C-alpha positions in Angstrom: 0.0 0.0 0.0 1.5 3.4 -0.9 2.8 5.4 2.0 0.3 8.2 1.6 -2.6 5.8 1.8 -1.2 4.3 4.9 -1.0 7.8 6.5 -4.5 8.6 5.5 -5.8 5.4 6.9 -3.9 5.9 10.2 -5.3 9.5 10.5 -8.9 8.2 9.9 -8.5 5.7 12.6 -7.1 8.4 15.0 -10.0 10.7 14.2 -12.5 7.9 14.8 -10.9 7.1 18.1 -10.8 10.7 19.1 -14.5 11.2 18.3 -15.4 8.0 20.2 -13.4 9.3 23.2 -15.1 12.7 23.1 -18.5 11.1 22.8 -17.8 8.9 25.8 -16.7 11.8 27.9 -19.8 13.8 26.8 -22.0 10.9 27.8 -20.3 10.7 31.2 -20.8 14.4 31.8 -24.5 14.2 30.8 -25.0 11.2 33.1 -23.2 13.0 35.9 -25.4 16.1 35.4 -28.5 13.9 35.5 -27.3 12.3 38.7 -26.6 15.7 40.3 -30.0 17.1 39.2 -31.7 13.9 40.4 -30.0 14.3 43.8 -31.1 17.9 44.0 -34.7 17.0 43.3 -34.5 14.2 45.9 -33.1 16.5 48.5 -35.8 19.1 47.7 -38.6 16.5 48.2 -36.9 15.4 51.5 -36.7 18.9 52.9 -40.3 19.6 51.7 -41.5 16.5 53.5 -39.6 17.6 56.7 -41.2 21.1 56.4 -44.7 19.7 55.9 -44.4 17.4 59.0 -42.8 19.9 61.4 -44.8 22.0 63.8 -42.2 24.0 65.6 -41.6 27.4 63.8 -37.8 27.3 64.2 -37.6 23.8 62.7 -39.9 24.8 59.9 -37.8 27.9 59.1 -34.6 25.7 59.0 -36.2 23.2 56.6 -37.6 26.1 54.5 -34.1 27.5 54.2 -32.7 24.2 53.1 -35.5 23.8 50.6 -34.9 27.2 49.0 -31.2 26.5 48.8 -32.0 23.8 46.2 -33.1 26.6 43.7 -35.2 25.7 40.8 -34.9 22.0 41.6 -37.2 22.7 44.5 -40.0 24.2 42.6 -41.9 20.9 42.1 -41.8 20.3 45.8 -42.8 23.8 46.7 -45.7 23.5 44.3 -46.9 20.6 46.3 -46.6 22.5 49.6 -48.8 25.3 48.2 -51.6 22.7 48.2 -51.0 21.7 51.8 -53.9 21.8 54.3 -51.9 23.8 56.9 -51.7 27.5 56.4 -48.3 27.8 58.0 -46.8 25.3 55.6 -48.2 27.3 52.7 -46.8 30.5 54.1 -43.3 28.9 54.3 -43.7 27.6 50.7 -44.4 31.2 49.6 -41.3 32.5 51.3 -39.2 29.7 49.7 -40.5 30.6 46.2 -39.7 34.3 46.9 -36.1 33.4 47.9 -35.5 31.4 44.7 -36.7 34.2 42.5 -36.8 32.4 39.1 -39.6 32.7 36.6 -41.0 29.4 37.9 -41.0 30.9 41.4 -42.9 34.0 40.2 -45.5 31.6 38.8 -45.8 29.9 42.2 -46.3 33.2 43.9 -49.0 34.2 41.5 -50.7 30.9 42.2 -50.4 31.6 46.0 -52.1 35.0 45.5 -55.3 33.0 44.9 -55.0 31.1 48.2 -58.0 30.6 50.4 -56.2 32.3 53.3 -55.9 36.1 53.2 -52.5 36.2 55.0 -51.0 33.8 52.4 -52.4 35.9 49.6 -51.1 39.1 51.2 -47.6 37.6 51.7 -47.4 36.3 48.1 -48.4 39.7 46.7 -46.0 41.5 49.0 -43.1 39.3 48.0 -43.8 39.7 44.3 -44.0 43.4 44.7 -40.8 43.8 46.7 -38.7 41.3 44.8 -40.1 41.3 41.2 -42.2 44.5 41.0 -40.7 45.8 37.7 -40.4 42.5 35.7 -43.8 41.3 36.9 -45.6 44.7 36.4 -47.5 44.0 33.2 -48.7 40.6 34.6 -49.8 42.3 37.8 -51.8 44.8 35.8 -53.7 42.1 34.0 -54.3 40.1 37.2 -55.6 43.2 39.0 -58.2 43.8 36.2 -59.4 40.1 36.1 -61.2 37.7 38.3 -61.1 36.2 40.9 -61.3 39.2 43.2 -59.0 37.7 45.8 -56.1 37.3 43.4 -56.8 40.7 41.9 -56.6 42.4 45.3 -53.3 40.6 46.0 -52.0 41.9 42.6 -52.9 45.4 43.7 -50.9 44.9 46.9 -48.0 43.7 44.8 -48.1 46.9 42.8 -48.3 48.9 46.0 -45.1 47.3 47.4 -43.2 47.6 44.1 -40.2 50.0 44.0 -41.0 50.8 40.4 -42.3 54.5 40.3 -44.5 53.6 37.4 -46.6 51.4 39.7 -48.3 54.5 41.1 -49.7 55.3 37.6 -50.9 51.6 37.4 -52.7 51.9 40.7 -54.3 55.2 39.6 -55.6 53.5 36.4 -57.0 50.5 38.4 -58.7 52.8 40.9 -60.3 54.8 38.2 -61.4 51.9 36.0 -65.2 51.5 36.1 -65.0 48.1 34.5 -62.9 46.7 37.5 -64.5 45.3 40.6 -65.3 48.1 43.0 -63.6 46.4 46.0 -60.4 46.0 43.9 -60.6 49.7 43.0 -60.9 50.5 46.7 -57.9 48.4 47.4 -56.0 50.3 44.7 -57.1 53.6 46.3 -55.9 52.4 49.7 -52.6 51.3 48.3 -52.1 54.7 46.7 -52.4 56.2 50.2 -49.8 53.9 51.6 -47.4 54.7 48.7 -47.9 58.4 49.7 -47.2 59.8 46.3 -48.9 63.2 45.7 -49.2 62.5 42.0 -52.1 60.2 42.9 -54.2 63.0 44.3 -56.1 63.9 41.1 -57.1 60.3 40.6 -58.2 60.0 44.2 -60.2 63.2 44.4 -62.1 62.1 41.3 -63.4 59.2 43.4 -64.8 61.2 46.3 -68.2 61.2 44.8 -68.3 57.5 43.9 -70.3 56.0 46.7 -70.5 52.5 45.3 -70.4 50.0 48.2 -67.4 47.6 48.6 -67.0 44.2 50.3 -64.6 44.8 53.2 -62.1 44.1 54.5 -59.4 45.3 52.3 -56.1 43.3 52.4 -54.2 46.2 53.9 -56.8 46.2 56.8 -56.1 42.6 57.3 -52.4 43.3 57.3 -52.8 46.0 60.0 -55.0 43.6 62.0 -52.3 40.8 61.9 -49.6 43.3 62.9 -51.6 44.5 65.9 -52.4 41.0 67.0 -48.8 40.1 67.0 -47.9 43.2 69.0 -50.6 42.3 71.4 -49.2 38.8 71.8 -45.8 40.2 72.6 -47.1 42.8 75.0 -49.7 40.6 76.7 -53.1 41.6 77.8 -52.2 45.2 77.9 -51.3 45.4 74.2 -53.5 46.5 71.3 -56.5 44.4 70.5 -56.0 44.1 66.8 -59.6 45.2 66.1 -60.3 45.8 62.5 -61.3 49.3 61.1 -64.5 48.9 59.2 -65.0 52.6 58.4 -64.3 52.0 54.7 -67.7 51.1 53.2 -67.6 52.7 49.8 -65.0 53.5 47.1 -65.2 57.2 48.1 -64.3 56.2 51.7 -61.2 54.4 50.5 -60.2 57.4 48.4 -60.7 59.8 51.3 -58.6 57.7 53.6 -55.8 57.6 51.0 -56.0 61.4 50.6 -55.7 61.8 54.3 -52.5 59.7 54.3 -51.0 61.6 51.4 -51.8 65.1 52.4 -51.9 64.8 56.2 -55.3 66.6 56.2 -58.7 65.5 57.2 -60.6 68.1 55.1 -63.9 67.3 56.8 -64.9 64.4 54.6 -67.9 62.3 55.5 -70.2 59.9 53.7 -73.1 62.4 53.2 -71.5 65.4 51.7 -73.6 67.7 49.5 -72.2 68.7 46.1 -71.0 72.0 47.5 -69.3 70.4 50.5 -67.7 67.8 48.2 -66.2 70.6 46.1 -64.7 72.2 49.2 -63.3 68.9 50.5 -61.8 68.2 47.0 -60.1 71.6 46.9 -58.8 71.1 50.5 -57.1 67.8 49.5 -55.7 69.4 46.4 -54.2 72.3 48.4 -52.8 69.8 50.9 -51.1 67.9 48.0 -49.6 71.1 46.6 -48.2 72.0 50.0 -46.8 68.5 50.4 -45.2 68.6 47.0 -43.7 72.0 47.8 -42.3 70.7 51.1 -40.9 67.6 49.5 -39.1 69.8 46.9 -37.2 71.7 49.5 
């Protein structure tokens, strides 16, 4: 056989052996990755089971931390915990998802915003707002305008807690939209008050004459009640009672409460204002907003 043919044949054999070696190494790496991923999923399910069977808060917190450390591999197990019968387990599942922070985790938090328990919904909405307010903003707008009401209200809370300045305009739009559930609009008005941005005053004063009834409580009222109950538990019998404020009965009431928070003025609002009195109250709140804006600019 000519020498050139011999060399070509040897080179072909070498190339085939090299390819076979690379393929074998790639197969080993893929198999190793599958083993690692499988171990992560197994660990996640183990920690989830430990969390679901624990009852002591400290132990539950430790297991939740271990579960969240598994990252996206834990999302299947966390999804199972969101269906658990115990409210405290579902609460920890929400916190785990928030700490992971992936797109799958956001999906889990959106799901939790429809939970049967108000505190779970509130926590899920708060976590989305604080951690993912900007990237989730358009999705939250859609959820706030849709049914069911409970998830819509949690979406409003998420926008309230967002650090994105544009969320204020979103809340103004929700509060002013006649096609949206009145209680959700009231939640948006209340959330505007808690954000404290004077730019919301025109949208809120436009609602002072809208006496459509709502179905309280608002989620923020529940949040306040939970906070005062916890303080009462720490302080003992002498602490606050955690009694809920039921003074907000209409959309106008919610708007007036928000305006008080933003401007620091009461302006004499009450539920039975005449048209002339309403005009005076509106002007009072607008003047208060102008004063606040001037003070803030200094």
